[in-house]
N, C-alpha and C positions, 0 to 999 in steps of 0.2 A: 822186804818182808814184813807183814802188819806186825805191830807189837803184841804182847801177850794178852794185853787190857782188850785190844781192838778184837783179838781172836775170840776172847770170852765172852764179847759183847755179842758179836755176830753167831756165836756156836756153842763153846762149853757151859756156857752159863745163862745161855738163852733157855726161855721156855715157852711153852704153849699157855697161853692165859686163859682161864675161863672166868676171873674175876674183875672187874675194873673200879678204878678210883672215879668218884665223881669229879672228874676234871677234865674240861672240854678241850678239843684237839682245832687247832684253827684252821681256816680254810687256807691261808697262807704257807702252814706247817706241808698241808694236803698237796699244794702245787710243788713245794719244795722237793715234795717226797716222789712226785711222778719225774720231776725235772732231774734227780738224779737215778731214778731206776731204768728211766728211758736209754740210757747209755749202754746199757749191758746187751751182750749179743743175742742176736737171732739170727736163724738161717735165712741168706738173702737178705737181711735188715728187714724180713718181713714185719716184724712188730704188730702181731695180731691181735694183741691184749686189748680190750677197752674196760675202762673201769668206771664203775658208779660208785661214789662215795656216798652211803646213806648216812645222813644226820638228823634231818628234820623229823619231828615226833610222827607227821602224817605219812612219810615214807617209811620210816622204820615200822609203823603200824604195818603197813602193806607187805615189807618185808618179813616181819614175823607170821604172817599168814602162809608164807612159803616154807617156813622153817618146821623139822622135824620137833618134836616136844622136848628132846635132850639140849638142844640148841637154843631153845626159846629164852632163857632167862640170861644167859650170856650174852644173846645178842641184843635183846632189851637194854641191858646195862653198859654196852659198848658204847662209847662215846661217837664213834664212826665203825660201821661196816662197809668193808670194801667188796663188791660184786665184781668179780675178776671174770670176764665174758672172752670171747674169742670172736672177732670178725671173721665171719666165712667167706668174705669177699675181700680178705686182706691182700688180696693180689693186683686189685685195683690200685692199690696205692704204691706199687711197686716200681711204676715208671718214676715217681717222685724219691722212693726210698732206696731205689737200686738202679740208678741212671746208666749205669755203664754197660749193662746187658738187658737184653728184653726177657726179663726172668719174669714179667706176666703171663709170656707164652707158655712157660713151665707149666704153670697151674690153670690156665683157663680150660675148662673141660674135662678135666682130670679130678673127678671127685676124691677119690681116694688119696692122693696127693695132697688135694685141698685140706681133708679132715685130718689126716696125720699131721700136717704141718701147722696148722691152727691148734689143735690140741698142746700137739708138743711146746710150740713156742709160746703160746701164752701161758702153760702151765710154768716154763722157765721164767716167763717174765714176772708172774705172781710169786716166786720165789725170791726174786729181784728185788720185788716191792718189799717182802718181807725184812730182807737182808738192809735196805734202804731205810725202811722204819726203824730196825734196830739201831742205825747210825744214829738215826735223829732223834734217838731216846725213848722212842715207842715200843710198845710191848704188841704181839701179835697173838691171835687165836685163829688159825686155819681151820677149815672143817668143810666135811660133806654133811650130809644130812640135812636135805632141802628138796623140796619138791621143783626139779628142772623146770618142767612146763610150766608152773605157775610163775617162777622167777623170771623166764622168758617173756611171757605175756605180760607180766607187770611192770619191767623194767627195758624189755628189749623189744617190745611190739613193733612192728612194722621197720624192722632193721634186720640184717643178716648177722646180729649179733646173737651166741647162745652163751648160757653161762656157763662157765669151767667150774670154778669152787669160788667160796666165800671166806673172807677172813676178818674178824673183827679187830680193831685198832685201838689204841688210846694207851693208858696208864695203868700196868697189871696191877692188881690187889695180891702180892706176894702171899698172904694170909689164906687164900683160897687157893692154891696151887695144890695138884697132887703130889705124891712122893715121884721123884725122877724116874721114869721107865729106863729099865736097861737096854743095851744096844749091842748088837751084832758085833764079834770080835773079827779082826782083819780077815783071820783064817777063816771066819764062817760066811763072810760075804765077798771075798776077793780071791783071786788068784794073779799070779803074775806069771805071764807065759813068755 
């Protein structure tokens, strides 16, 4: 069992940040982040997430042109913005990632299964990325609120990758946090049957 402190870092004290300290995130740390989150499970080890870490002024400007107005300032000031994409041809990697069965044949030609698996598992991997980031001392600001077609054309043109969601990363400015939102109780959200 993880310590209470670790649980707090990952969950109970973790917040969605909207403001950022002017403190860079190194490329070395981004490599460490991926190398940690990649070990978490996906179905058939499919690992469909493809991540673009946006850091440069030029690419940040291109990303800002894709963002909804309410997400502009927090994205502009974040040291890094991760675009979590989903490779819609993920199954082509299954001979490498799941070599003990012909898993590629489960997906080839089955668009509904491809879509569901890519979305579900890249969403999981995006959540794993946030948990890994928190263990490395980073704060996260996941968001919707962007023009998916523009993001795809700008960052994934010529590929089979489509954006799932976007997450700012860095060192949060606690003075810009909103009041903590309530959560549903166990009784409201769960049943034991």
